[in-house]
C-alpha positions as CSV (number, residue, x, y, z in Angstrom):
1,M,16.5,-34.8,-51.8
2,K,17.8,-36.2,-49.0
3,N,21.7,-35.5,-49.1
4,K,20.5,-31.8,-50.0
5,L,18.1,-31.6,-46.8
6,I,21.4,-32.8,-44.6
7,I,23.6,-30.2,-46.4
8,L,21.0,-27.3,-45.5
9,F,20.7,-28.6,-42.2
10,I,24.7,-28.4,-41.5
11,F,25.0,-25.0,-43.1
12,S,22.5,-23.8,-41.0
13,I,24.4,-25.0,-37.9
14,L,27.3,-23.5,-39.7
15,I,26.1,-20.3,-39.9
16,L,24.0,-20.5,-36.6
17,A,27.4,-21.4,-34.5
18,N,29.3,-18.1,-36.2
19,I,26.6,-16.1,-35.7
20,I,26.7,-17.3,-32.0
21,V,30.8,-16.8,-31.5
22,Y,30.5,-13.2,-33.1
23,K,27.8,-12.2,-30.6
24,I,30.2,-13.6,-28.0
25,T,33.5,-12.1,-29.1
26,A,31.7,-8.8,-29.6
27,I,30.6,-9.0,-25.8
28,N,33.7,-9.9,-24.3
29,Q,35.2,-7.3,-26.9
30,E,33.3,-4.8,-25.9
31,Q,34.0,-5.2,-22.0
32,R,37.7,-5.8,-22.5
33,I,38.0,-2.1,-24.5
34,N,35.3,-1.1,-21.8
35,A,37.5,-1.5,-19.1
36,I,40.3,-0.3,-21.2
37,L,38.6,3.0,-21.4
38,N,37.2,3.1,-17.4
39,S,40.7,2.4,-16.8
40,I,42.2,5.6,-18.7
41,S,38.7,7.6,-17.5
42,D,40.0,7.1,-13.8
43,Q,43.4,7.7,-14.4
44,L,42.6,11.3,-15.9
45,Q,40.4,12.0,-13.1
46,T,43.1,11.0,-10.4
47,H,46.1,12.7,-12.5
48,Y,43.7,15.8,-12.2
49,E,43.1,15.6,-8.4
50,L,46.4,14.9,-7.5
51,Q,47.3,18.2,-9.4
52,I,44.7,20.0,-8.1
53,H,45.8,18.6,-4.3
54,H,49.3,19.8,-5.0
55,Q,48.0,23.6,-5.6
56,T,45.7,23.5,-2.7
57,L,48.5,22.3,-0.4
58,V,50.8,24.9,-1.9
59,A,48.0,27.7,-1.9
60,D,47.1,26.5,2.0
61,S,51.0,26.6,2.6
62,A,51.2,30.3,1.4
63,Y,47.9,31.1,3.8
64,Q,49.2,30.1,6.2
65,S,52.4,32.0,5.9
66,A,50.7,35.1,5.4
67,I,48.3,35.2,8.2
68,R,51.7,34.2,10.6
69,N,53.5,36.7,9.3
70,N,53.0,40.0,11.8
71,K,54.5,42.5,9.6
72,A,52.2,41.9,6.7
73,M,48.9,41.3,9.0
74,S,49.4,44.8,11.0
75,I,49.9,46.2,7.6
76,L,46.4,44.6,6.3
77,K,45.1,45.7,9.8
78,Q,46.2,49.2,9.2
79,A,44.8,49.4,5.4
80,V,41.5,48.7,6.5
81,T,41.0,51.9,8.1
82,A,43.3,53.8,6.1
83,S,42.6,57.0,4.2
84,P,43.3,56.5,0.4
85,Q,46.7,58.3,0.5
86,E,47.8,56.1,3.3
87,R,47.1,53.2,1.8
88,V,49.6,54.1,-1.0
89,H,52.1,53.7,1.3
90,L,50.9,50.4,3.1
91,R,50.5,49.0,-0.3
92,K,54.0,49.3,-1.5
93,E,55.0,48.2,2.1
94,L,53.2,45.1,1.6
95,Y,54.5,44.0,-1.9
96,E,58.1,44.8,-0.4
97,L,57.7,42.5,1.9
98,L,55.8,39.7,-0.1
99,I,57.2,40.1,-3.5
100,G,60.2,38.0,-2.4
101,E,57.7,34.8,-1.3
102,Y,55.3,35.6,-4.4
103,H,58.4,35.0,-6.6
104,I,58.9,31.4,-5.1
105,L,55.4,30.8,-5.2
106,Q,55.6,31.6,-9.0
107,M,58.2,28.9,-9.7
108,Q,55.3,26.8,-8.0
109,G,52.7,27.6,-10.6
110,V,50.8,30.3,-8.4
111,L,49.8,33.4,-11.2
112,Q,47.7,35.4,-8.9
113,Y,48.6,36.5,-5.3
114,Q,46.7,38.9,-3.8
115,F,44.3,41.0,-0.8
116,N,40.6,42.5,-1.2
117,F,39.2,44.6,1.6
118,K,34.9,43.1,2.3
119,D,33.9,45.8,-0.1
120,N,35.5,43.7,-2.5
121,R,37.9,46.0,-3.8
122,T,41.7,45.3,-4.6
123,F,44.4,46.1,-2.2
124,L,47.1,44.6,-3.8
125,R,47.5,42.1,-6.5
126,L,51.3,41.2,-6.3
127,H,51.5,40.1,-10.0
128,K,50.0,43.0,-11.2
129,P,50.8,45.8,-8.6
130,S,49.8,48.9,-10.0
131,K,46.2,47.5,-11.1
132,F,44.0,48.3,-8.0
133,G,41.3,49.9,-5.9
134,D,38.5,47.9,-8.7
135,D,34.9,46.5,-7.6
136,L,34.9,42.5,-8.2
137,T,31.4,42.3,-6.8
138,K,29.9,42.0,-10.4
139,I,33.2,39.8,-11.5
140,R,34.4,37.4,-8.7
141,Y,31.9,35.4,-6.9
142,S,34.1,34.2,-4.6
143,Y,35.4,37.2,-3.3
144,T,31.7,38.4,-2.4
145,Y,31.3,34.7,-0.4
146,V,34.4,34.8,1.3
147,N,33.6,38.5,2.7
148,K,30.2,37.9,3.4
149,E,30.6,34.5,4.6
150,H,34.0,34.2,5.8
151,K,35.0,30.8,5.1
152,I,37.3,29.4,2.8
153,V,35.9,28.6,-1.2
154,R,37.9,27.1,-4.1
155,G,37.5,26.1,-7.3
156,L,37.3,27.1,-11.3
157,E,36.1,30.7,-12.1
158,Q,36.3,33.4,-14.8
159,G,38.0,36.7,-14.0
160,K,38.3,39.9,-16.0
161,T,40.6,38.7,-18.4
162,T,40.4,34.8,-17.8
163,H,39.7,31.8,-16.0
164,G,41.8,30.2,-12.9
165,F,41.5,27.9,-10.4
166,R,41.0,29.9,-7.2
167,N,41.6,29.5,-3.6
168,V,39.9,32.4,-1.8
169,Y,40.9,32.7,2.2
170,P,39.6,35.0,5.1
171,I,41.7,36.4,7.2
172,F,41.1,37.7,10.2
173,D,43.3,39.9,13.2
174,E,44.5,38.8,16.8
175,N,41.0,39.5,18.2
176,N,39.2,37.5,15.3
177,N,38.0,40.7,13.6
178,Y,37.3,40.2,10.1
179,L,40.3,42.4,7.8
180,C,40.3,40.8,4.0
181,A,40.0,37.8,2.0
182,M,43.3,36.7,-0.1
183,E,43.8,35.0,-3.1
184,I,46.6,32.4,-4.3
185,S,45.4,31.1,-7.9
186,Y,46.7,29.2,-11.3
187,S,46.5,29.2,-14.4
188,S,44.7,26.2,-15.9
189,N,47.5,26.4,-18.8
190,L,49.4,25.1,-15.8
191,L,47.5,21.9,-15.5
192,Q,47.8,21.2,-18.7
193,K,51.6,21.6,-19.3
194,M,52.2,19.4,-15.7
195,L,49.8,17.0,-16.8
196,N,51.5,17.1,-20.3
197,D,55.2,16.9,-18.8
198,I,55.3,14.9,-15.7
199,S,51.8,12.9,-16.4
200,K,52.6,12.4,-20.1
201,I,48.7,13.5,-21.3
202,H,48.5,15.2,-23.9
203,T,45.7,17.5,-22.6
204,H,43.2,20.6,-23.8
205,F,41.8,22.5,-21.8
206,I,37.8,23.9,-23.3
207,V,36.1,26.5,-21.7
208,N,32.4,27.3,-22.4
209,K,32.4,30.4,-24.2
210,K,29.6,31.7,-22.6
211,V,32.1,32.6,-19.3
212,I,34.8,34.0,-21.0
213,D,36.6,37.4,-23.2
214,V,39.1,36.2,-26.0
215,K,41.5,37.7,-24.5
216,V,45.6,37.1,-24.3
217,W,47.1,36.2,-20.7
218,K,51.1,36.0,-20.9
219,R,53.1,34.8,-18.3
220,D,57.3,34.3,-18.3
221,D,57.1,30.6,-19.6
222,F,54.1,30.4,-21.8
223,V,51.6,32.7,-23.6
224,S,48.0,31.3,-23.2
225,T,45.2,32.3,-26.1
226,Y,42.0,31.1,-26.6
227,Q,40.5,29.6,-29.8
228,Q,38.1,27.7,-31.1
229,S,37.9,24.3,-30.0
230,D,37.5,21.2,-32.1
231,E,36.1,19.2,-29.5
232,N,32.5,21.1,-29.2
233,K,31.5,24.6,-31.2
234,D,30.6,26.0,-28.2
235,Y,33.9,25.9,-26.0
236,M,37.0,27.4,-26.9
237,V,40.5,25.5,-26.5
238,T,43.3,27.8,-24.0
239,Q,46.7,27.2,-26.4
240,I,50.2,26.8,-24.5
241,K,53.6,26.1,-25.9
242,D,53.4,22.6,-26.6
243,H,50.4,23.0,-29.0
244,S,51.8,24.1,-32.3
245,N,49.3,26.0,-33.8
246,Y,47.4,24.9,-36.4
247,E,48.8,21.6,-37.5
248,H,48.4,20.5,-34.0
249,F,44.7,21.4,-33.7
250,E,44.1,20.2,-37.0
251,Y,45.5,16.9,-36.4
252,H,42.7,16.7,-33.4
253,A,40.0,18.0,-35.3
254,N,40.6,15.0,-38.0
255,I,40.7,12.4,-35.1
256,L,37.3,13.8,-33.5
257,D,35.6,14.0,-37.1
258,Q,33.0,11.2,-36.9
259,F,32.6,12.1,-33.1
260,K,31.4,15.4,-33.3
261,E,27.2,14.4,-32.5
262,L,28.6,12.1,-29.9
263,I,30.7,14.8,-28.1
264,S,28.1,17.1,-28.0
265,Q,25.2,14.3,-26.3
266,K,27.4,13.6,-23.9
267,I,28.9,17.1,-22.3
268,A,25.1,18.1,-22.4
269,K,24.9,15.5,-19.1
270,N,27.9,17.1,-17.3
271,E,29.5,13.2,-16.9
272,K,32.9,12.2,-17.8
273,F,33.1,9.8,-20.4
274,N,35.7,8.5,-23.2
275,F,35.7,6.9,-26.8
276,Y,37.9,5.6,-29.0
277,T,39.1,5.7,-32.6
278,I,41.6,4.5,-35.0
279,Y,43.6,7.3,-37.2
280,D,46.6,7.1,-39.0
281,N,47.0,3.7,-37.9
282,K,46.9,4.7,-33.9
283,T,44.5,3.8,-31.8
284,Y,43.4,7.0,-30.1
285,I,41.8,7.1,-26.5
286,V,39.5,10.7,-25.9
287,S,38.8,11.3,-22.5
288,F,36.6,14.1,-21.3
289,Y,36.4,15.6,-17.6
290,P,34.1,18.2,-16.5
291,I,35.1,20.9,-14.4
292,K,32.6,22.8,-12.3
293,N,32.6,26.8,-11.0
294,I,32.8,27.6,-7.7
295,K,28.8,29.4,-7.3
296,E,26.8,27.0,-9.1
297,Q,28.7,23.8,-9.5
298,K,27.9,24.2,-12.9
299,T,30.0,22.4,-15.4
300,I,31.9,25.4,-17.9
301,A,35.2,23.4,-18.8
302,W,36.7,20.1,-19.8
303,L,39.4,18.8,-19.4
304,V,40.6,16.5,-22.9
305,A,43.0,14.0,-22.6
306,Y,44.4,12.3,-26.4
307,E,46.4,9.0,-25.5
308,T,47.2,6.6,-27.8
309,N,46.6,2.7,-27.0
310,D,48.0,-0.4,-28.6
311,S,45.9,-2.5,-26.1
312,I,42.4,-2.2,-28.1
313,N,43.8,-2.7,-31.3
314,S,45.2,-5.8,-30.3
315,I,42.0,-6.6,-28.9
316,I,40.1,-6.1,-31.6
317,N,42.7,-8.3,-33.9
318,Y,42.1,-10.9,-31.3
319,T,38.6,-10.8,-31.9
320,I,39.1,-11.1,-35.4
321,Y,41.6,-13.8,-35.2
322,I,39.0,-15.6,-32.8
323,R,36.5,-15.6,-35.3
324,V,38.6,-16.4,-38.8
325,L,39.6,-19.5,-36.4
326,S,36.4,-20.4,-35.6
327,F,34.8,-20.0,-38.9
328,I,37.8,-22.6,-40.4
329,I,37.0,-24.8,-37.5
330,F,33.0,-25.4,-37.9
331,C,33.7,-25.6,-41.7
332,I,35.8,-28.7,-41.1
333,I,33.4,-30.2,-38.5
334,A,30.6,-29.6,-41.1
335,Y,32.4,-31.4,-43.2
336,F,33.5,-34.3,-40.9
337,I,29.6,-34.5,-39.9
338,Y,28.6,-35.0,-43.5
339,W,31.2,-37.2,-44.2
340,N,30.4,-39.9,-41.4
341,I,26.6,-39.2,-42.1
342,L,27.2,-39.9,-45.9
343,Q,29.2,-43.0,-44.2
344,K,26.6,-43.9,-42.3
345,Q,24.2,-44.1,-44.6
346,I,26.6,-46.5,-47.0
347,L,27.1,-48.4,-43.9
348,K,23.4,-48.3,-43.4
349,V,23.0,-50.1,-47.2
350,K,25.5,-52.3,-45.7
351,V,24.0,-53.5,-43.0
352,K,20.4,-53.9,-43.8
353,K,21.7,-56.6,-46.2
354,K,23.8,-58.5,-43.6
355,T,20.2,-58.3,-41.2
356,K,18.5,-60.3,-43.4
357,E,20.8,-63.0,-43.5
358,L,21.0,-62.7,-39.7
359,E,17.1,-62.6,-38.8
360,E,16.4,-66.3,-39.8
361,I,20.0,-67.2,-37.7
362,N,18.9,-64.8,-34.6
363,Q,15.1,-66.6,-34.9
364,N,16.4,-69.8,-34.1
365,L,18.9,-68.3,-31.6
366,E,16.1,-66.3,-30.0
367,E,14.3,-69.5,-29.6
368,K,16.9,-71.5,-27.8
369,I,18.1,-68.4,-25.3
370,S,14.4,-68.0,-24.5
371,L,14.0,-71.8,-23.6
372,E,17.7,-71.7,-22.1
373,V,15.9,-68.3,-19.6
374,E,13.1,-70.5,-19.0
375,K,15.5,-73.3,-17.3
376,N,17.4,-70.7,-15.5
377,K,14.2,-69.1,-14.3
378,Q,12.8,-72.6,-12.9
379,T,15.9,-73.5,-11.5
380,Q,16.4,-70.2,-9.4
381,Q,12.8,-70.7,-8.8
382,Q,13.5,-74.1,-7.2
383,L,16.2,-72.8,-5.0
384,F,14.6,-70.2,-4.0
385,K,12.1,-73.0,-3.0
386,S,14.5,-75.0,-1.3
387,E,16.8,-72.3,0.4
388,K,13.2,-71.2,2.3
389,M,12.5,-75.1,3.0
390,A,15.8,-75.3,4.2
391,S,15.2,-72.1,6.7
392,M,11.5,-73.9,7.2
393,G,13.4,-76.8,8.4
394,E,15.6,-75.2,10.9
395,M,12.6,-73.6,12.3
396,I,10.5,-76.7,12.7
397,G,14.0,-78.2,15.0
398,N,13.6,-74.6,16.8
399,I,10.2,-75.2,17.4
400,A,10.1,-78.4,18.6
401,H,12.8,-77.3,21.1
402,Q,10.5,-74.5,21.9
403,W,7.9,-76.7,22.1
404,R,9.4,-79.2,24.9
405,Q,9.5,-77.2,27.7
406,P,5.9,-75.6,27.9
407,L,4.7,-79.5,27.0
408,S,6.5,-80.3,30.1
409,V,5.1,-78.1,32.2
410,I,1.4,-78.7,30.7
411,S,1.7,-82.3,31.3
412,T,3.5,-81.9,35.0
413,G,0.5,-79.7,35.7
414,A,-2.0,-82.5,34.7
415,T,-0.5,-84.9,36.8
416,G,-0.2,-82.7,39.4
417,L,-4.0,-82.2,39.6
418,I,-4.5,-85.8,38.7
419,L,-2.3,-87.0,42.2
420,Q,-3.8,-84.1,44.6
421,K,-7.2,-85.3,43.4
422,E,-6.4,-89.0,44.1
423,Y,-5.2,-87.4,48.0
424,D,-7.5,-85.4,48.4
425,N,-5.4,-82.7,48.2
426,L,-6.6,-80.3,45.7
427,T,-7.8,-76.9,46.3
428,D,-9.6,-74.3,44.5
429,E,-6.5,-72.0,44.4
430,K,-4.2,-75.1,43.7
431,L,-6.6,-75.8,40.5
432,I,-6.9,-72.2,39.2
433,N,-3.3,-71.2,39.7
434,T,-2.3,-74.7,37.8
435,C,-5.2,-74.4,35.3
436,K,-3.1,-70.7,34.7
437,I,0.2,-72.2,34.1
438,I,-1.4,-74.7,31.9
439,D,-3.4,-71.6,29.5
440,E,0.0,-69.8,29.2
441,N,1.9,-72.4,28.3
442,A,-1.0,-73.6,25.7
443,Q,-1.0,-70.1,24.3
444,Y,2.8,-70.0,24.0
445,L,2.5,-72.9,21.5
446,S,-0.5,-71.3,19.7
447,K,1.3,-68.6,19.2
448,T,4.8,-70.8,18.1
449,I,1.8,-72.3,15.5
450,D,0.7,-68.7,14.3
451,D,4.0,-67.6,13.5
452,F,5.2,-70.6,11.9
453,R,1.8,-70.7,10.0
454,D,2.4,-67.3,9.1
455,F,5.7,-67.4,7.6
456,I,5.0,-70.8,5.4
457,K,1.9,-69.5,3.8
458,G,3.4,-67.4,1.3
459,D,0.1,-65.1,0.8
460,K,1.6,-62.8,-1.7
461,K,-0.8,-59.9,-1.1
462,A,0.5,-56.3,0.5
463,V,-1.1,-56.4,3.9
464,S,-1.4,-53.6,7.0
465,F,1.0,-55.0,10.0
466,N,3.0,-53.2,12.4
467,L,6.9,-53.5,12.3
468,Q,7.1,-54.3,16.0
469,D,4.5,-57.3,15.8
470,T,6.6,-58.6,13.1
471,I,10.0,-58.2,14.1
472,N,9.1,-60.0,17.5
473,S,7.3,-62.5,15.8
474,F,10.9,-62.9,13.7
475,I,12.2,-63.3,17.3
476,H,9.9,-66.0,18.4
477,L,10.8,-68.1,15.4
478,I,14.8,-67.7,16.2
479,D,14.3,-68.0,19.8
480,T,15.8,-71.5,20.0
481,S,18.5,-70.3,18.3
482,I,19.3,-67.5,20.1
483,R,19.5,-69.5,23.3
484,N,21.7,-72.3,22.0
485,H,24.2,-69.9,20.4
486,T,24.1,-67.2,23.4
487,I,23.4,-63.8,21.4
488,N,22.3,-61.4,23.1
489,I,19.9,-59.6,20.0
490,I,19.3,-55.5,21.1
491,L,16.5,-54.3,20.1
492,D,15.4,-50.5,19.2
493,I,11.7,-50.5,17.7
494,D,9.8,-47.6,17.8
495,K,5.9,-49.2,18.7
496,N,4.0,-47.1,15.8
497,I,5.4,-48.0,12.7
498,Q,2.5,-49.2,10.5
499,L,3.3,-50.4,7.0
500,E,1.2,-51.9,4.1
501,N,3.7,-54.5,2.4
502,H,4.8,-58.4,2.8
503,P,5.5,-59.1,6.6
504,N,6.6,-62.8,5.5
505,E,9.1,-61.8,3.0
506,L,10.2,-59.1,5.3
507,I,10.6,-62.3,7.9
508,Q,12.3,-64.1,5.5
509,C,14.8,-61.6,5.1
510,L,15.7,-60.9,8.2
511,I,16.2,-64.8,9.2
512,N,18.8,-64.7,5.9
513,I,20.9,-62.0,8.2
514,Y,20.5,-63.1,11.5
515,N,21.7,-66.9,9.5
516,N,24.6,-65.6,8.2
517,A,25.8,-63.3,11.4
518,R,24.6,-66.6,13.9
519,D,27.5,-68.7,11.5
520,I,30.0,-65.8,12.1
521,L,29.4,-65.1,15.8
522,K,29.0,-69.1,17.0
523,N,33.1,-69.5,16.1
524,K,33.7,-66.3,17.9
525,D,34.9,-66.7,21.8
526,M,32.9,-63.2,23.0
527,K,30.3,-62.1,24.1
528,R,28.0,-62.4,21.0
529,Y,25.2,-58.8,19.9
530,I,22.9,-58.5,17.1
531,F,21.2,-54.8,17.3
532,I,18.8,-54.0,15.5
533,S,16.8,-50.5,15.1
534,T,14.2,-49.0,13.2
535,V,13.9,-44.7,12.3
536,N,10.5,-43.4,11.1
537,L,10.5,-41.3,8.2
538,D,7.7,-39.8,6.5
539,D,7.4,-42.1,3.4
540,T,9.5,-44.9,4.5
541,I,11.1,-46.6,7.2
542,V,14.6,-47.7,7.7
543,I,15.6,-51.1,9.6
544,R,19.3,-51.5,10.5
545,I,20.7,-55.1,11.4
546,K,24.5,-55.0,12.5
547,D,26.1,-57.4,14.8
548,N,29.9,-57.7,16.3
549,A,31.3,-60.8,14.1
550,G,34.3,-58.8,13.2
551,G,32.7,-57.1,9.2
552,I,32.7,-58.6,6.0
553,K,36.1,-58.6,3.8
554,E,36.3,-55.6,1.4
555,D,37.3,-57.2,-1.1
556,I,33.7,-59.6,-1.2
557,L,31.7,-56.8,0.4
558,S,30.5,-55.4,-3.1
559,K,29.6,-59.3,-4.1
560,I,27.7,-61.0,-1.4
561,F,24.5,-60.1,-2.9
562,E,24.9,-61.6,-5.9
563,P,23.5,-65.4,-7.1
564,Y,25.8,-68.5,-6.1
565,F,28.3,-66.3,-4.1
566,T,29.3,-67.7,-0.7
567,T,32.3,-68.1,1.8
568,K,30.7,-71.4,3.3
569,H,31.9,-74.9,1.9
570,K,29.3,-76.0,-0.7
571,S,27.6,-78.8,1.8
572,Q,26.9,-76.1,4.3
573,G,25.4,-72.9,1.6
574,T,24.1,-72.4,-1.6
575,G,25.0,-68.9,-2.1
576,L,20.9,-67.9,-2.6
577,G,20.5,-66.4,1.2
578,L,21.1,-62.8,0.4
579,H,20.8,-63.0,-2.9
580,M,17.2,-63.6,-2.3
581,T,16.5,-61.4,0.8
582,Y,18.0,-59.0,-2.0
583,N,15.4,-60.0,-4.5
584,L,12.3,-59.9,-1.7
585,I,13.4,-56.2,-0.9
586,V,14.2,-54.5,-3.9
587,H,11.5,-56.9,-6.3
588,G,9.2,-57.5,-3.9
589,M,8.8,-55.1,-1.2
590,K,9.9,-52.0,-3.4
591,G,12.5,-50.9,-1.2
592,A,16.4,-51.1,-0.7
593,I,19.1,-52.5,1.0
594,E,22.9,-52.3,1.6
595,V,25.3,-53.5,3.7
596,K,28.6,-52.3,4.8
597,N,31.1,-52.1,7.7
598,V,31.1,-50.4,10.9
599,N,32.7,-49.4,14.1
600,Y,30.6,-48.8,17.4
601,S,30.1,-48.6,20.8
602,Y,27.9,-50.2,23.4
603,E,28.2,-50.4,27.1
604,K,31.5,-48.5,26.8
605,N,33.0,-51.1,24.9
606,K,34.3,-50.8,20.9
607,Y,33.0,-53.1,18.2
608,Y,33.3,-53.6,14.4
609,G,31.0,-55.9,12.4
610,A,28.5,-55.9,9.3
611,E,25.6,-53.7,9.1
612,F,22.7,-54.3,6.9
613,I,20.1,-51.3,6.3
614,I,17.2,-51.9,4.6
615,T,14.8,-49.3,3.5
616,L,11.0,-49.9,2.7
617,P,8.0,-48.0,1.5
618,K,5.4,-47.3,4.0
619,R,2.7,-48.1,1.1
620,L,3.1,-50.2,-1.3
621,K,2.0,-48.2,-5.0
């Protein structure tokens, strides 16, 4: 039963892992394919805009050439006010003047080159000179706009027989009087041909049925016809020579067969879009770019590009490869997991059997270990006590030295009072001053006794104390040692730090750190310093003690808090001073201590030494 549950669990994990891989690869595939689709769509837009820009440059050049042609401008000026009979001669004269330039423009793709008066009637079509005088008001918005607003207009527009990309310009005489409108236009067929021949992008130009009449527009190098578009039922496609009639459109109809609904939905949004499909073992990307008309800026045509792309097929194959490979790897991992679980079960039985055999041995061994640990604990406690007794012995010697001077002062003062009294030389002023001196020294002796008593009483209960007072007590206890070894204590103490902790244990730690620094400094022939500073933080305080004794060797820096580690001769140290300091701060006072070597400056001199950093909580929890 247990094995069945394990198999079910592993199988579930295997399925979940493969689902995750499937989702991740699907997202990755979609992102990479979308990047390709976006790139192709942007390329189509760029090629379209480049072609339109080229057409615009050519049209602008033709317009500039016309308005700079004084003869042509003179003819147009005369034609504005001429009679119909006079216009016949002026039209012929203008045609003969510009026909050569029109032929050059034809070589650059221009189809229509014509002039219309401000009443929207045609004066001259260089592409069809026999047709003139017709009113285009209801047919060509571009002429109505330019003749009224006297501004250039460009874009796609339907004409009498077909659509075209129009460039319509206002023409003025030398006195800035408006004369007529001039048109330079291109067929959409030219756009398709340029994209097919130059950009190598196979394109269809489809136009909404509502804006065209199905007629033939002939040109020297190709014939353009409208026929039903396979892209969408509401659009007609213009056919050029590159489209081989039925076979061509049937092939593309098969490519689009399953995307008709998608295309209809996207076309309704009037935004560029594309998609990919696999047909005839090739991956096709079909891109749609919207083209708006001049009047309403409404999409009336689409540029549809068909391109093959091997990268998408590679991405799809790579995704399949990753999924299959992941499935195989997960199966192998699942097998090894199951095999390891079985081995662990077998091993567990063996271990259980061995455990029973070892339990009796372990029980006896645990008792022996407990006895040895207890003995070691007692030994360490005894060594701690010895270390503290050693400190106490040293301080007793310090106190003895400290007491000599005040006792001598008290004795001298008392003896002096007696002698002055015997010789009747004792005045009230001398009596009061001598008594004050005796009292001050007695108070000093009392303070020394209090500090020593507080240090040795060993009270384990946390009490509230002022950090500055505790550090002053520590300095008072080592005062004789400081003077005997000519050590300068430099203090930077915050007066307002209040703690609830163990002040006596802190003094013991400070003494241990001081003793280590003193033992090194006393052998140094230089000015000796110990710096003590405090920092008051939100919930903690930091005490820094540093010396100028030259630092601790890097290879032993990490060992100095270990028990029994000492650099002194065995007769001079137990190696427990700093270990005891570490235990008192970390375990007793719930703080932290670290040591490092530092470079620093004091009174424009540079020093190098060890720095102990003690961090304590302001209140024990």
